[in-house]
PyMOL Python script that loads the backbone (N, CA, C, O; Angstrom):
from pymol import cmd

cmd.read_pdbstr("""\
ATOM      1  N   MET A   1      67.160  40.271 288.240  1.00  0.00           N
ATOM      2  CA  MET A   1      65.749  40.178 288.511  1.00  0.00           C
ATOM      3  C   MET A   1      65.314  38.742 288.772  1.00  0.00           C
ATOM      4  O   MET A   1      64.431  38.504 289.596  1.00  0.00           O
ATOM      5  N   SER A   2      65.909  37.803 288.095  1.00  0.00           N
ATOM      6  CA  SER A   2      65.486  36.409 288.271  1.00  0.00           C
ATOM      7  C   SER A   2      65.728  35.932 289.702  1.00  0.00           C
ATOM      8  O   SER A   2      64.968  35.108 290.211  1.00  0.00           O
ATOM      9  N   LYS A   3      66.773  36.437 290.355  1.00  0.00           N
ATOM     10  CA  LYS A   3      67.035  36.039 291.740  1.00  0.00           C
ATOM     11  C   LYS A   3      65.953  36.567 292.675  1.00  0.00           C
ATOM     12  O   LYS A   3      65.570  35.891 293.630  1.00  0.00           O
ATOM     13  N   ILE A   4      65.466  37.760 292.403  1.00  0.00           N
ATOM     14  CA  ILE A   4      64.385  38.319 293.217  1.00  0.00           C
ATOM     15  C   ILE A   4      63.125  37.477 293.048  1.00  0.00           C
ATOM     16  O   ILE A   4      62.432  37.185 294.023  1.00  0.00           O
ATOM     17  N   ILE A   5      62.835  37.091 291.822  1.00  0.00           N
ATOM     18  CA  ILE A   5      61.637  36.293 291.547  1.00  0.00           C
ATOM     19  C   ILE A   5      61.729  34.918 292.201  1.00  0.00           C
ATOM     20  O   ILE A   5      60.743  34.422 292.746  1.00  0.00           O
ATOM     21  N   GLU A   6      62.910  34.301 292.151  1.00  0.00           N
ATOM     22  CA  GLU A   6      63.091  32.956 292.701  1.00  0.00           C
ATOM     23  C   GLU A   6      62.927  32.911 294.214  1.00  0.00           C
ATOM     24  O   GLU A   6      62.289  32.003 294.747  1.00  0.00           O
ATOM     25  N   ASN A   7      63.504  33.891 294.905  1.00  0.00           N
ATOM     26  CA  ASN A   7      63.456  33.881 296.367  1.00  0.00           C
ATOM     27  C   ASN A   7      63.516  35.311 296.910  1.00  0.00           C
ATOM     28  O   ASN A   7      64.580  35.760 297.334  1.00  0.00           O
ATOM     29  N   PRO A   8      62.410  36.021 296.904  1.00  0.00           N
ATOM     30  CA  PRO A   8      62.421  37.421 297.328  1.00  0.00           C
ATOM     31  C   PRO A   8      62.669  37.626 298.822  1.00  0.00           C
ATOM     32  O   PRO A   8      63.081  38.711 299.233  1.00  0.00           O
ATOM     33  N   LEU A   9      62.429  36.624 299.622  1.00  0.00           N
ATOM     34  CA  LEU A   9      62.573  36.781 301.070  1.00  0.00           C
ATOM     35  C   LEU A   9      64.019  36.742 301.554  1.00  0.00           C
ATOM     36  O   LEU A   9      64.279  37.017 302.726  1.00  0.00           O
ATOM     37  N   ILE A  10      64.969  36.404 300.674  1.00  0.00           N
ATOM     38  CA  ILE A  10      66.367  36.402 301.110  1.00  0.00           C
ATOM     39  C   ILE A  10      66.924  37.823 301.201  1.00  0.00           C
ATOM     40  O   ILE A  10      67.967  38.045 301.816  1.00  0.00           O
ATOM     41  N   TYR A  11      66.240  38.767 300.597  1.00  0.00           N
ATOM     42  CA  TYR A  11      66.708  40.151 300.617  1.00  0.00           C
ATOM     43  C   TYR A  11      66.231  40.843 301.883  1.00  0.00           C
ATOM     44  O   TYR A  11      65.158  40.546 302.409  1.00  0.00           O
ATOM     45  N   SER A  12      67.046  41.768 302.356  1.00  0.00           N
ATOM     46  CA  SER A  12      66.752  42.425 303.627  1.00  0.00           C
ATOM     47  C   SER A  12      65.606  43.422 303.502  1.00  0.00           C
ATOM     48  O   SER A  12      65.302  43.940 302.427  1.00  0.00           O
ATOM     49  N   GLU A  13      64.997  43.659 304.641  1.00  0.00           N
ATOM     50  CA  GLU A  13      63.930  44.652 304.698  1.00  0.00           C
ATOM     51  C   GLU A  13      64.521  46.026 304.376  1.00  0.00           C
ATOM     52  O   GLU A  13      65.645  46.332 304.773  1.00  0.00           O
ATOM     53  N   CYS A  14      63.775  46.829 303.672  1.00  0.00           N
ATOM     54  CA  CYS A  14      64.224  48.177 303.336  1.00  0.00           C
ATOM     55  C   CYS A  14      64.173  49.026 304.607  1.00  0.00           C
ATOM     56  O   CYS A  14      63.093  49.310 305.123  1.00  0.00           O
ATOM     57  N   GLU A  15      65.330  49.427 305.105  1.00  0.00           N
ATOM     58  CA  GLU A  15      65.409  50.177 306.355  1.00  0.00           C
ATOM     59  C   GLU A  15      64.773  51.555 306.241  1.00  0.00           C
ATOM     60  O   GLU A  15      64.313  52.113 307.237  1.00  0.00           O
ATOM     61  N   ASN A  16      64.746  52.100 305.040  1.00  0.00           N
ATOM     62  CA  ASN A  16      64.181  53.433 304.841  1.00  0.00           C
ATOM     63  C   ASN A  16      62.660  53.421 304.723  1.00  0.00           C
ATOM     64  O   ASN A  16      62.030  54.479 304.751  1.00  0.00           O
ATOM     65  N   LEU A  17      62.064  52.236 304.592  1.00  0.00           N
ATOM     66  CA  LEU A  17      60.607  52.079 304.522  1.00  0.00           C
ATOM     67  C   LEU A  17      60.168  50.977 305.489  1.00  0.00           C
ATOM     68  O   LEU A  17      59.674  49.939 305.049  1.00  0.00           O
ATOM     69  N   PRO A  18      60.337  51.184 306.789  1.00  0.00           N
ATOM     70  CA  PRO A  18      60.022  50.114 307.745  1.00  0.00           C
ATOM     71  C   PRO A  18      58.514  49.889 307.888  1.00  0.00           C
ATOM     72  O   PRO A  18      57.733  50.841 307.909  1.00  0.00           O
ATOM     73  N   THR A  19      58.121  48.624 307.985  1.00  0.00           N
ATOM     74  CA  THR A  19      56.726  48.250 308.238  1.00  0.00           C
ATOM     75  C   THR A  19      56.713  47.045 309.169  1.00  0.00           C
ATOM     76  O   THR A  19      57.710  46.331 309.283  1.00  0.00           O
ATOM     77  N   LYS A  20      55.601  46.823 309.824  1.00  0.00           N
ATOM     78  CA  LYS A  20      55.485  45.660 310.713  1.00  0.00           C
ATOM     79  C   LYS A  20      55.503  44.361 309.928  1.00  0.00           C
ATOM     80  O   LYS A  20      56.073  43.365 310.375  1.00  0.00           O
ATOM     81  N   SER A  21      54.882  44.372 308.765  1.00  0.00           N
ATOM     82  CA  SER A  21      54.798  43.143 307.966  1.00  0.00           C
ATOM     83  C   SER A  21      56.024  42.915 307.084  1.00  0.00           C
ATOM     84  O   SER A  21      56.133  41.873 306.438  1.00  0.00           O
ATOM     85  N   LYS A  22      56.940  43.869 307.051  1.00  0.00           N
ATOM     86  CA  LYS A  22      58.193  43.764 306.288  1.00  0.00           C
ATOM     87  C   LYS A  22      57.943  43.467 304.804  1.00  0.00           C
ATOM     88  O   LYS A  22      58.596  42.606 304.216  1.00  0.00           O
ATOM     89  N   ILE A  23      56.994  44.189 304.213  1.00  0.00           N
ATOM     90  CA  ILE A  23      56.681  43.942 302.805  1.00  0.00           C
ATOM     91  C   ILE A  23      57.662  44.631 301.867  1.00  0.00           C
ATOM     92  O   ILE A  23      57.791  44.234 300.709  1.00  0.00           O
ATOM     93  N   TYR A  24      58.359  45.663 302.354  1.00  0.00           N
ATOM     94  CA  TYR A  24      59.312  46.375 301.497  1.00  0.00           C
ATOM     95  C   TYR A  24      60.698  45.761 301.646  1.00  0.00           C
ATOM     96  O   TYR A  24      61.212  45.631 302.757  1.00  0.00           O
ATOM     97  N   ARG A  25      61.292  45.392 300.536  1.00  0.00           N
ATOM     98  CA  ARG A  25      62.618  44.763 300.517  1.00  0.00           C
ATOM     99  C   ARG A  25      63.520  45.524 299.560  1.00  0.00           C
ATOM    100  O   ARG A  25      63.052  46.304 298.730  1.00  0.00           O
ATOM    101  N   GLU A  26      64.823  45.287 299.687  1.00  0.00           N
ATOM    102  CA  GLU A  26      65.768  45.930 298.778  1.00  0.00           C
ATOM    103  C   GLU A  26      66.842  44.948 298.351  1.00  0.00           C
ATOM    104  O   GLU A  26      67.307  44.118 299.133  1.00  0.00           O
ATOM    105  N   ALA A  27      67.220  45.067 297.094  1.00  0.00           N
ATOM    106  CA  ALA A  27      68.282  44.241 296.524  1.00  0.00           C
ATOM    107  C   ALA A  27      69.289  45.181 295.879  1.00  0.00           C
ATOM    108  O   ALA A  27      68.917  46.229 295.352  1.00  0.00           O
ATOM    109  N   THR A  28      70.548  44.811 295.918  1.00  0.00           N
ATOM    110  CA  THR A  28      71.599  45.629 295.330  1.00  0.00           C
ATOM    111  C   THR A  28      72.140  44.959 294.084  1.00  0.00           C
ATOM    112  O   THR A  28      72.415  43.759 294.069  1.00  0.00           O
ATOM    113  N   TYR A  29      72.287  45.759 293.036  1.00  0.00           N
ATOM    114  CA  TYR A  29      72.907  45.286 291.802  1.00  0.00           C
ATOM    115  C   TYR A  29      73.874  46.363 291.343  1.00  0.00           C
ATOM    116  O   TYR A  29      73.461  47.444 290.923  1.00  0.00           O
ATOM    117  N   LYS A  30      75.169  46.060 291.426  1.00  0.00           N
ATOM    118  CA  LYS A  30      76.238  47.021 291.130  1.00  0.00           C
ATOM    119  C   LYS A  30      76.011  48.270 291.972  1.00  0.00           C
ATOM    120  O   LYS A  30      76.051  48.180 293.199  1.00  0.00           O
ATOM    121  N   THR A  31      75.773  49.433 291.365  1.00  0.00           N
ATOM    122  CA  THR A  31      75.556  50.659 292.142  1.00  0.00           C
ATOM    123  C   THR A  31      74.078  50.993 292.285  1.00  0.00           C
ATOM    124  O   THR A  31      73.726  52.083 292.736  1.00  0.00           O
ATOM    125  N   TRP A  32      73.218  50.064 291.905  1.00  0.00           N
ATOM    126  CA  TRP A  32      71.776  50.307 291.922  1.00  0.00           C
ATOM    127  C   TRP A  32      71.110  49.600 293.090  1.00  0.00           C
ATOM    128  O   TRP A  32      71.539  48.529 293.519  1.00  0.00           O
ATOM    129  N   LEU A  33      70.068  50.213 293.586  1.00  0.00           N
ATOM    130  CA  LEU A  33      69.276  49.641 294.662  1.00  0.00           C
ATOM    131  C   LEU A  33      67.867  49.402 294.124  1.00  0.00           C
ATOM    132  O   LEU A  33      67.191  50.340 293.703  1.00  0.00           O
ATOM    133  N   ILE A  34      67.434  48.158 294.141  1.00  0.00           N
ATOM    134  CA  ILE A  34      66.117  47.784 293.638  1.00  0.00           C
ATOM    135  C   ILE A  34      65.196  47.631 294.843  1.00  0.00           C
ATOM    136  O   ILE A  34      65.423  46.784 295.706  1.00  0.00           O
ATOM    137  N   VAL A  35      64.166  48.452 294.892  1.00  0.00           N
ATOM    138  CA  VAL A  35      63.216  48.417 295.998  1.00  0.00           C
ATOM    139  C   VAL A  35      61.939  47.762 295.495  1.00  0.00           C
ATOM    140  O   VAL A  35      61.384  48.153 294.469  1.00  0.00           O
ATOM    141  N   PHE A  36      61.481  46.751 296.242  1.00  0.00           N
ATOM    142  CA  PHE A  36      60.277  46.039 295.824  1.00  0.00           C
ATOM    143  C   PHE A  36      59.446  45.674 297.037  1.00  0.00           C
ATOM    144  O   PHE A  36      59.929  45.695 298.169  1.00  0.00           O
ATOM    145  N   LYS A  37      58.187  45.337 296.785  1.00  0.00           N
ATOM    146  CA  LYS A  37      57.340  44.881 297.879  1.00  0.00           C
ATOM    147  C   LYS A  37      56.727  43.543 297.514  1.00  0.00           C
ATOM    148  O   LYS A  37      56.561  43.207 296.341  1.00  0.00           O
ATOM    149  N   ILE A  38      56.398  42.797 298.543  1.00  0.00           N
ATOM    150  CA  ILE A  38      55.791  41.479 298.373  1.00  0.00           C
ATOM    151  C   ILE A  38      54.393  41.556 298.979  1.00  0.00           C
ATOM    152  O   ILE A  38      54.230  41.879 300.155  1.00  0.00           O
ATOM    153  N   LYS A  39      53.398  41.257 298.165  1.00  0.00           N
ATOM    154  CA  LYS A  39      52.019  41.297 298.646  1.00  0.00           C
ATOM    155  C   LYS A  39      51.239  40.172 297.993  1.00  0.00           C
ATOM    156  O   LYS A  39      51.113  40.115 296.770  1.00  0.00           O
ATOM    157  N   ASN A  40      50.716  39.276 298.820  1.00  0.00           N
ATOM    158  CA  ASN A  40      49.942  38.128 298.326  1.00  0.00           C
ATOM    159  C   ASN A  40      50.716  37.320 297.282  1.00  0.00           C
ATOM    160  O   ASN A  40      50.172  36.962 296.238  1.00  0.00           O
ATOM    161  N   TYR A  41      51.961  37.043 297.567  1.00  0.00           N
ATOM    162  CA  TYR A  41      52.835  36.254 296.686  1.00  0.00           C
ATOM    163  C   TYR A  41      53.123  36.946 295.355  1.00  0.00           C
ATOM    164  O   TYR A  41      53.550  36.295 294.402  1.00  0.00           O
ATOM    165  N   ILE A  42      52.897  38.237 295.280  1.00  0.00           N
ATOM    166  CA  ILE A  42      53.197  39.011 294.069  1.00  0.00           C
ATOM    167  C   ILE A  42      54.321  39.980 294.401  1.00  0.00           C
ATOM    168  O   ILE A  42      54.289  40.649 295.434  1.00  0.00           O
ATOM    169  N   ILE A  43      55.314  40.054 293.522  1.00  0.00           N
ATOM    170  CA  ILE A  43      56.445  40.959 293.701  1.00  0.00           C
ATOM    171  C   ILE A  43      56.199  42.185 292.833  1.00  0.00           C
ATOM    172  O   ILE A  43      55.986  42.075 291.626  1.00  0.00           O
ATOM    173  N   ILE A  44      56.233  43.349 293.463  1.00  0.00           N
ATOM    174  CA  ILE A  44      56.014  44.607 292.748  1.00  0.00           C
ATOM    175  C   ILE A  44      57.275  45.449 292.883  1.00  0.00           C
ATOM    176  O   ILE A  44      57.665  45.820 293.990  1.00  0.00           O
ATOM    177  N   ILE A  45      57.911  45.751 291.750  1.00  0.00           N
ATOM    178  CA  ILE A  45      59.101  46.597 291.756  1.00  0.00           C
ATOM    179  C   ILE A  45      58.643  48.041 291.912  1.00  0.00           C
ATOM    180  O   ILE A  45      57.905  48.556 291.073  1.00  0.00           O
ATOM    181  N   LEU A  46      59.082  48.692 292.984  1.00  0.00           N
ATOM    182  CA  LEU A  46      58.685  50.072 293.244  1.00  0.00           C
ATOM    183  C   LEU A  46      59.619  51.064 292.581  1.00  0.00           C
ATOM    184  O   LEU A  46      59.207  52.159 292.199  1.00  0.00           O
ATOM    185  N   GLY A  47      60.881  50.677 292.446  1.00  0.00           N
ATOM    186  CA  GLY A  47      61.824  51.584 291.818  1.00  0.00           C
ATOM    187  C   GLY A  47      63.230  51.041 291.836  1.00  0.00           C
ATOM    188  O   GLY A  47      63.570  50.130 292.590  1.00  0.00           O
ATOM    189  N   VAL A  48      64.032  51.631 290.980  1.00  0.00           N
ATOM    190  CA  VAL A  48      65.460  51.323 290.913  1.00  0.00           C
ATOM    191  C   VAL A  48      66.175  52.648 291.125  1.00  0.00           C
ATOM    192  O   VAL A  48      66.064  53.565 290.311  1.00  0.00           O
ATOM    193  N   LEU A  49      66.908  52.738 292.225  1.00  0.00           N
ATOM    194  CA  LEU A  49      67.562  53.983 292.605  1.00  0.00           C
ATOM    195  C   LEU A  49      69.070  53.851 292.526  1.00  0.00           C
ATOM    196  O   LEU A  49      69.629  52.768 292.700  1.00  0.00           O
ATOM    197  N   SER A  50      69.705  54.958 292.265  1.00  0.00           N
ATOM    198  CA  SER A  50      71.159  54.995 292.331  1.00  0.00           C
ATOM    199  C   SER A  50      71.555  54.853 293.793  1.00  0.00           C
ATOM    200  O   SER A  50      70.908  55.425 294.670  1.00  0.00           O
ATOM    201  N   GLY A  51      72.594  54.110 294.058  1.00  0.00           N
ATOM    202  CA  GLY A  51      73.062  53.929 295.422  1.00  0.00           C
ATOM    203  C   GLY A  51      73.554  55.213 296.054  1.00  0.00           C
ATOM    204  O   GLY A  51      73.762  55.263 297.266  1.00  0.00           O
ATOM    205  N   LYS A  52      73.744  56.247 295.263  1.00  0.00           N
ATOM    206  CA  LYS A  52      74.240  57.529 295.747  1.00  0.00           C
ATOM    207  C   LYS A  52      73.116  58.473 296.169  1.00  0.00           C
ATOM    208  O   LYS A  52      73.383  59.569 296.661  1.00  0.00           O
ATOM    209  N   ARG A  53      71.874  58.062 295.982  1.00  0.00           N
ATOM    210  CA  ARG A  53      70.725  58.920 296.301  1.00  0.00           C
ATOM    211  C   ARG A  53      70.526  59.052 297.804  1.00  0.00           C
ATOM    212  O   ARG A  53      70.953  58.202 298.586  1.00  0.00           O
ATOM    213  N   LYS A  54      69.867  60.136 298.183  1.00  0.00           N
ATOM    214  CA  LYS A  54      69.544  60.369 299.584  1.00  0.00           C
ATOM    215  C   LYS A  54      68.385  59.479 300.003  1.00  0.00           C
ATOM    216  O   LYS A  54      67.603  59.029 299.165  1.00  0.00           O
ATOM    217  N   SER A  55      68.277  59.231 301.285  1.00  0.00           N
ATOM    218  CA  SER A  55      67.213  58.363 301.789  1.00  0.00           C
ATOM    219  C   SER A  55      65.827  58.965 301.588  1.00  0.00           C
ATOM    220  O   SER A  55      64.840  58.230 301.624  1.00  0.00           O
ATOM    221  N   SER A  56      65.718  60.268 301.380  1.00  0.00           N
ATOM    222  CA  SER A  56      64.410  60.888 301.152  1.00  0.00           C
ATOM    223  C   SER A  56      63.797  60.432 299.831  1.00  0.00           C
ATOM    224  O   SER A  56      62.586  60.556 299.644  1.00  0.00           O
ATOM    225  N   SER A  57      64.599  59.913 298.922  1.00  0.00           N
ATOM    226  CA  SER A  57      64.095  59.413 297.640  1.00  0.00           C
ATOM    227  C   SER A  57      63.193  58.205 297.817  1.00  0.00           C
ATOM    228  O   SER A  57      62.354  57.930 296.959  1.00  0.00           O
ATOM    229  N   PHE A  58      63.351  57.483 298.909  1.00  0.00           N
ATOM    230  CA  PHE A  58      62.569  56.279 299.145  1.00  0.00           C
ATOM    231  C   PHE A  58      61.100  56.604 299.394  1.00  0.00           C
ATOM    232  O   PHE A  58      60.220  55.848 298.984  1.00  0.00           O
ATOM    233  N   LYS A  59      60.834  57.708 300.052  1.00  0.00           N
ATOM    234  CA  LYS A  59      59.452  58.077 300.376  1.00  0.00           C
ATOM    235  C   LYS A  59      58.631  58.310 299.113  1.00  0.00           C
ATOM    236  O   LYS A  59      57.414  58.128 299.133  1.00  0.00           O
ATOM    237  N   LYS A  60      59.265  58.704 298.026  1.00  0.00           N
ATOM    238  CA  LYS A  60      58.564  58.965 296.768  1.00  0.00           C
ATOM    239  C   LYS A  60      58.111  57.679 296.086  1.00  0.00           C
ATOM    240  O   LYS A  60      57.285  57.729 295.174  1.00  0.00           O
ATOM    241  N   LEU A  61      58.628  56.539 296.505  1.00  0.00           N
ATOM    242  CA  LEU A  61      58.306  55.265 295.869  1.00  0.00           C
ATOM    243  C   LEU A  61      56.947  54.718 296.282  1.00  0.00           C
ATOM    244  O   LEU A  61      56.319  53.974 295.529  1.00  0.00           O
ATOM    245  N   ILE A  62      56.494  55.085 297.473  1.00  0.00           N
ATOM    246  CA  ILE A  62      55.224  54.496 297.940  1.00  0.00           C
ATOM    247  C   ILE A  62      54.072  55.454 297.825  1.00  0.00           C
ATOM    248  O   ILE A  62      52.944  55.108 298.176  1.00  0.00           O
TER     249      ILE A  62
END
""", "prot")
cmd.dss("prot")
cmd.show_as("cartoon", "prot")
cmd.util.cbc("prot")
cmd.orient("prot")
C-alpha cells in the first residue's frame, strides 16, 4: 500500500474500467489485484480482487 500512496501514477490504467481521465488504476500484489481511483489528489481503494476472478467483478466496484 505504501507504494501506491507514494506514487499512484506509476500503476497502469485499469483496462476493465476504462475512462478518458484514467482515474481507475490497478496494482498487483502476489495473486491479488488492487483497484483504486485517483480524484483530486486522493487515492480511494475500490477493492482487492483475486487475480483469478472474472472481469465482470470489476463492474461491481464502481
